[in-house]
C-alpha positions as CSV (number, residue, x, y, z in Angstrom):
1,M,0.0,0.0,0.0
2,Q,2.0,2.9,-1.4
3,G,-0.1,5.9,-0.5
4,Q,2.2,8.9,-0.6
5,L,5.4,6.9,-0.6
6,D,7.4,8.2,-3.6
7,T,8.3,5.2,-5.6
8,D,9.6,4.9,-9.2
9,L,7.7,3.1,-12.0
10,T,8.8,-0.4,-12.7
11,E,9.9,-1.4,-16.3
12,L,6.3,-2.7,-16.8
13,G,5.0,0.6,-15.5
14,R,7.1,2.6,-17.9
15,T,5.8,0.4,-20.8
16,Q,2.2,0.9,-19.6
17,A,2.8,4.7,-19.3
18,K,4.2,4.8,-22.9
19,S,1.2,2.8,-24.3
20,A,-1.3,5.0,-22.5
21,A,0.5,8.2,-23.6
22,E,0.5,7.2,-27.2
23,L,-3.2,6.7,-27.2
24,L,-4.1,9.7,-25.0
25,A,-1.9,12.0,-27.1
26,T,-4.2,11.4,-30.1
27,R,-6.9,13.3,-28.1
28,S,-4.7,16.5,-28.3
29,P,-4.8,17.5,-24.6
30,M,-4.8,21.3,-24.0
31,R,-3.3,21.0,-20.6
32,I,-1.6,18.3,-18.4
33,V,-1.4,18.6,-14.7
34,S,0.2,15.9,-12.5
35,S,0.8,14.8,-9.0
36,D,4.4,15.4,-7.9
37,L,4.9,11.8,-6.9
38,R,7.3,10.2,-9.4
39,R,5.1,7.3,-10.5
40,A,2.4,9.8,-11.7
41,L,4.9,12.5,-12.9
42,D,6.8,10.0,-15.0
43,T,3.5,8.9,-16.5
44,A,2.5,12.5,-17.2
45,T,5.9,13.2,-18.7
46,A,5.4,10.4,-21.2
47,L,2.1,11.9,-22.2
48,G,3.7,15.4,-22.4
49,D,6.5,14.1,-24.6
50,A,4.0,12.2,-26.9
51,S,1.6,15.2,-27.2
52,G,4.1,18.2,-27.1
53,V,2.2,19.7,-24.1
54,P,4.2,20.8,-21.0
55,V,3.3,19.1,-17.7
56,D,2.3,21.3,-14.7
57,V,2.7,19.8,-11.2
58,D,0.3,20.1,-8.3
59,Q,0.9,18.4,-4.9
60,R,-2.8,18.4,-4.2
61,L,-3.1,15.5,-6.8
62,R,-1.1,13.2,-4.5
63,E,-2.5,9.8,-3.7
64,T,-4.4,9.2,-0.4
65,H,-2.1,9.4,2.6
66,L,-2.5,6.0,4.1
67,G,-0.9,6.9,7.4
68,D,0.3,3.8,9.4
69,W,-0.7,1.5,6.5
70,Q,1.8,3.0,4.0
71,G,4.5,0.5,3.1
72,L,2.5,-2.5,4.4
73,T,0.9,-5.1,2.2
74,H,-2.9,-5.6,2.1
75,H,-2.3,-8.9,4.0
76,D,-0.2,-7.1,6.7
77,V,-3.0,-4.6,7.3
78,D,-5.6,-7.4,7.4
79,D,-3.5,-9.3,9.9
80,L,-2.9,-6.3,12.2
81,L,-6.4,-4.9,12.0
82,P,-8.9,-7.5,10.8
83,G,-11.8,-5.8,9.0
84,A,-10.3,-2.3,9.1
85,R,-9.3,-2.2,5.4
86,S,-12.8,-3.5,4.4
87,A,-14.4,-0.8,6.5
88,W,-12.2,1.8,4.9
89,R,-13.1,0.6,1.4
90,A,-16.8,0.6,2.2
91,D,-17.0,4.1,3.9
92,A,-15.5,7.2,2.3
93,T,-15.4,8.9,5.7
94,V,-13.0,6.4,7.2
95,A,-9.3,7.0,7.3
96,P,-6.4,4.7,8.1
97,P,-4.7,5.5,11.4
98,G,-2.8,8.7,10.8
99,G,-4.0,9.0,7.2
100,E,-6.7,10.5,5.0
101,S,-10.3,9.5,4.1
102,R,-11.6,9.8,0.6
103,V,-13.6,12.8,1.7
104,D,-10.3,14.4,2.8
105,V,-8.7,13.6,-0.5
106,A,-11.7,15.1,-2.4
107,R,-11.5,18.2,-0.2
108,R,-7.9,18.9,-1.3
109,S,-8.3,18.0,-5.0
110,V,-11.6,19.5,-6.1
111,P,-10.1,23.0,-5.9
112,V,-7.6,22.0,-8.5
113,V,-10.4,21.4,-11.0
114,R,-12.1,24.6,-10.1
115,E,-8.9,26.6,-10.6
116,L,-8.2,24.9,-13.9
117,L,-11.7,25.8,-15.1
118,D,-11.2,29.4,-14.0
119,S,-7.9,29.6,-15.8
120,E,-9.0,27.9,-19.0
121,M,-12.1,29.9,-19.7
122,Q,-12.2,28.8,-23.4
123,W,-12.3,25.1,-22.4
124,G,-15.6,23.7,-23.5
125,A,-17.0,27.2,-24.3
126,D,-17.0,26.5,-28.0
127,G,-17.8,22.8,-27.8
128,A,-14.1,22.0,-28.1
129,S,-13.3,18.5,-27.0
130,A,-9.6,18.9,-26.2
131,P,-9.2,17.5,-22.7
132,I,-7.5,18.8,-19.7
133,V,-5.7,15.7,-18.4
134,L,-5.0,15.2,-14.7
135,V,-2.4,12.5,-14.0
136,A,-2.8,11.2,-10.5
137,H,-3.5,8.0,-8.5
138,G,-6.4,5.5,-8.2
139,G,-7.6,6.6,-4.8
140,L,-7.5,10.3,-5.6
141,I,-9.1,9.8,-9.0
142,A,-12.0,7.8,-7.4
143,A,-12.5,10.4,-4.6
144,L,-12.3,13.4,-7.0
145,S,-14.7,11.8,-9.5
146,A,-17.2,11.0,-6.8
147,A,-17.1,14.5,-5.5
148,L,-17.4,16.1,-9.0
149,L,-20.3,13.8,-9.9
150,D,-21.9,15.0,-6.6
151,L,-22.5,11.4,-5.5
152,P,-23.8,11.0,-2.0
153,V,-20.8,10.2,0.2
154,D,-22.3,6.8,1.2
155,R,-22.3,5.8,-2.5
156,W,-18.7,6.8,-3.3
157,P,-17.5,3.1,-2.9
158,V,-19.5,2.2,-6.1
159,L,-16.5,3.7,-8.0
160,G,-14.2,0.7,-7.9
161,G,-10.4,0.5,-8.3
162,L,-8.5,1.5,-11.4
163,S,-5.9,-0.5,-13.3
164,N,-2.4,1.0,-13.7
165,T,-2.3,3.7,-16.4
166,S,-6.1,3.5,-17.0
167,W,-8.2,6.6,-17.1
168,V,-11.5,8.1,-16.3
169,Q,-13.3,10.7,-18.5
170,L,-15.7,13.2,-17.1
171,S,-17.3,15.9,-19.3
172,S,-18.9,19.1,-18.1
173,H,-22.4,20.3,-18.8
174,G,-24.1,23.5,-17.8
175,E,-22.4,26.8,-17.2
176,G,-21.1,28.9,-14.3
177,D,-22.6,27.9,-10.9
178,A,-24.8,25.3,-12.7
179,L,-21.8,23.5,-14.1
180,G,-22.2,19.7,-13.6
181,W,-20.3,16.6,-14.6
182,R,-21.1,13.4,-16.4
183,L,-19.2,10.2,-16.2
184,D,-18.3,9.1,-19.7
185,V,-15.6,6.5,-19.2
186,W,-14.3,4.5,-16.1
187,N,-11.2,2.4,-16.0
188,A,-10.3,2.6,-19.7
189,S,-6.9,1.5,-20.7
190,A,-4.6,1.1,-23.7
191,R,-4.4,-2.5,-22.8
192,V,-6.7,-4.3,-20.4
193,A,-4.8,-5.4,-17.3
194,S,-5.9,-7.4,-14.2
195,D,-4.1,-5.3,-11.6
196,V,-7.1,-3.8,-9.8
197,L,-7.2,-4.7,-6.1
């Protein structure tokens, strides 16, 4: 359970990042913003290189801080605290000891989207489909998506895990204060992988 531990991509991870980047670059992103953790930033850099778009970094896109669980395996946590990981997965308000809940993660990441929308006023205004790409981590992506979709917090767990280098696509509808979001794609990937926990 990595959480905010700053690890490098494996060789497989670099290959997956390159495959995803080649496919996502065909969408001609207008902006790329990444977590500062190396595994996300290296993935974002692959997309930036493939699309010719510079990568901005925002620490608020870091993965969920898993507190005392960081660096442990799922089995370690289950052995130490039977049922705790299941309770955490089932309830977006539960945090690991010393860590963040999904609600906490959404609270720090939703402003990133609001700021991007404020700074990219032309995005979506003319029906343009060029995406703004956020490169982050599965836990953050699920929490941010649930919050943007305005799901009731008790329903956040319906958004399951994400495979490595897979993506989610949300599109906006409405304007100004009435701006809303629609879920278009969940857990898409350049190559289907069975690495969701």
